[in-house]
N, C-alpha and C positions, 0 to 999 in steps of 0.2 A: 422756800416756804413750805409748809407743810400743804397738804392735798383741801385740807378746809379752809384753809387762809386764802389759797388760792381761788377755792371757789367767791368766798368773801369777796376779795380784791375784782374776782369777774363781776361780779353783781353790783356792787360800787362803781367801777369802773363804766359800765354799762346804762347806771340810771347817770351817771354826770356826761358821758359822752352823749346822751342822745338832748342835754343841754346845749352843745356847744364843744368847743375844745378842751381838750384836758391838760393840765401842768403836772406832771409828777418831781413831788422831791423825796429823797430819800436819805437817813443817816444811818448806816451802819450801825452797831452797837459792840461786832467784836464779844465780850466780857458783858458789855453792858446792854440795857435795853436800847433798842433799837426802833425806828419807828420809821413810815412812808407817809407819806400824805398825798393827796389827789386834789384840784382844784379843777370848777368847771370855769371855765370862763368864756366872755363873750368877744369878739370880734377885736373891741378895743383893748382887750386883757384886762376888763376888770371882772374879778372873782362872784362868782353868780351863787356859787355853793359848793361846799368841799367837806371832805371828811379825813380821817385818818385813823391810823394802827399802829400802835406804841405795847412795848412789851419783850419780852422773852422770849416766852414759852410757844409753845404749838396752840397756848389757846389764848391768842393774841386776835381779835376779831376789828373790823372796823365800826367807826364812831361815825357819826354826824357830827359838823364840825362848823361853826358859821361865822369865826371869830374873826377871821378876814373879809367877810361877806361884804362886798361893795371898793375894796379897794384894787387901784392896778396890783397885778401880780408882779409886773419887773421893778416897782416901786418900793418893795419890802426889805425893811433894813432891820440890823439889828435890835434897835431901838422897839420898834412897830413889836416884840417878840419879848420883852422884859418877863412878860407876867406868866408865860407858857416855859414849858420844861425842858433842859437842854436837847433834849432826843428831837422833842417834837419841832424848837427853835431851828438845829441844824437842818432838818426835813425841811421847814417850811423856806427856810434861804438857801437852800439845793435846788427846790420850785423855781424860787424867784432866777436864780444863775441861769437854772436849764431854759426858760422862759426868753430869758434875755440872749442867750447865745444863740438859738435857735432862731429866733428873731432878727437876729443881726448874720444870720446865714453859717454860722457854723454847725459843728457838730458837738454833743453830746460826748463824750470819752467817757466810760467807764474807768475805774478805779481799780484793778487787781484786788479778789483777796486775800486776807493773811494766809492759807493755806496757798494761796498761787506763788504768791509773792516767797515765800520760805520751800518751795519747790524749786522755784525759779533758780533762788542761792545756790540750793542745793544739788543742781544738775548743773547749773552754768550757763543759762539763761540767760539772754541779754547782759554780757558781761561788756564791759571796756576790752574793746582790744589795743594793744600799744601798738 
């Protein structure tokens, strides 16, 4: 993320954090537009407010989003997301998955990015030993 995007993220995160816990989901785009969604949730996991950032360039900014307000974040399914774009759908489903993982006592693991995976292949990191 660019500096201006980080500032936008921090402003929206602070706003949502004042309402309660925040569930965050992201969909990396690679050569396509990626997306980040954030949901302010109450103690029962019900979405109070949300925002998203979608785009490919440094000009992308967060926008308010009330599409899922009133829904339990842990129950968001693909069918609930049919009317939104692919990157936002993947990010919303990722937020739901992250929430369910954390609530069950697990840890959300970050998949390595494209350049990290390429570097690992070149330098032989994580190769299986025979």
